[in-house]
Steps between C-alpha positions, in 0.01 A plus 500: 500500500189359338430130480524500116848663506616252759373206289678640190826538694470138630431374145799697370724350773377150420559553133854622567565193718372270231714667241812472718428132568472434119821680433673295770368174349622606154850582636498165685417317174769685314765418766379141507564445127798273435779742418773239463491310180805268520667269747802729481285785639370282780847383592632852499232632738412197706803261447259223411334436165127505456446124539705484815302790643175314431642180655620693805165665538333158506757342738487792747114509518481266805751722696342832421223662709165530334466819279260757644202561277419848375151588372561857384738406225760750609864407469660475843870556409585716796836482678362312803325241281816458293699439818245241624515324163878490512503349846236244405696382192832496691341300784367255249832460313681454841244257636686182612266283294574697188872536565545124535368449143777714359795497740612167635804280540516162320287263699660166424816332378396514130425875515830570681686293251355701215603832658854356569536386138397846369770662724767245391429556134543876531770533766677163518448464880321184615218473759408865517137549616508882485680829567416701804542874560332787685414851401345825636148603436500862620218682670424807716608486861234293685320650802608209728799268529694710249841363615442153350420666163796744507747389231729801522561818300158635611311210329245258651403179335374147503760229428389290200666158484452293187617166373500466116549231245726516191210639288449798733187365656452577872465178701484648848436849642535632858417860574411475865809673632611863522787642309729502804488122525802315366444273202669207671278536804190491284611176327624331820163554664288404197294195423700454177820441689331233715366343183838492323671363817242220515548404139880504544480282810287258302781459252394728214774719352384845427628859544397859503753750361541808716758779536722580793205630702405142568667237717648204320294194564473140350205635301615863443805562280675836538808635320856500646579845635869440420540213251852355507500207257406477137217269595356758745533775239325282244222433750463869582466582128229248442326588826497871417353450159224272624425693820436811301174337395336633815628858437394480135149389610473801729614729224229368273249531788594869538488564129148359489383673816696822538334579831752248646789717411672595828477879441122469447381479853166338573259720704330208669520327832754204526227234474370652176853531365561130566183414309590721206839337476348156513243602230776620271683167540176314406444717199866466396465116494181523291676729253823298497340164451287637217807625324407866500774749410676690782464885481818696483612706794579855406859604538434780756300263715770234480776748604289631785431147617872407495584809700259427785592127501869585538418700811296208645742229401614264777775249449571218744686175470455185703741213472438229771753217466275211570214621285746587216595135457191445287603791277852361466357168379296682237807702401706186441216343298465798276877527443524137407204521262602823339 
């Protein structure tokens, strides 16, 4: 092959490369154009409106790794790069410093009084600080320690424990434990239990509302498993209505972030699943406090969710006589003030 032919071939190859690069840049520009024109579009796709997305981008900047620079102008939207981006954003959303800004219990007496008043106005039960419940966040079977994540019926999960206020805001989240861990064990070994016990011992009256999974405590009010008096039945009715706040919050959370539906199993390791669940709780609070509408959950998804949950349902009751004395006092008070 002569030198002139070789040069022509090299020039032709270079021209082809430049042409391909230009086409890629053009496609990148087209894809980068803002396709969503209204807040309704943004909420439908991203669950946040445009302003909240910009605010979030600003607030997360300090928790995100520096963006790698590219000099060739080629769009790098490959599957591995998308996976890295997802992990980076989830890590930022689940960073303890960022989580504390959006998920926290009332810090002082005035803040706690405000939360209690909101509960009382809605549900007519005094001194309620929040409602506690736990839920499954399903995932593929982990490579190690799979027993602690086995929640039955072939499912593996993290156990997500939340405390919510009357306005469906999440005040506390714990997703450190596997799905096989009992809800009451998680609470009894948590820092929040120690905190509530300390406040109670200092003379403050406050309660969490929990279902029969939890042990009756001076600061945890559970329903009667077999109410005998009218006063106990009245208490159970009020308790059930108010306590459903936690379940309603989780339903809203799943409607916003359908990846949390139990039949939609996460294909990540347990640590990443915990971070994703925490990130969803943070984003839920941002949406909820901004008054954004809740997306509807399609009927087929709702039915499938109910079917799986019925398989996983666990029902336990705990009535310890000494601890139940505090509940009896609240029952009498509610009955007299009805």
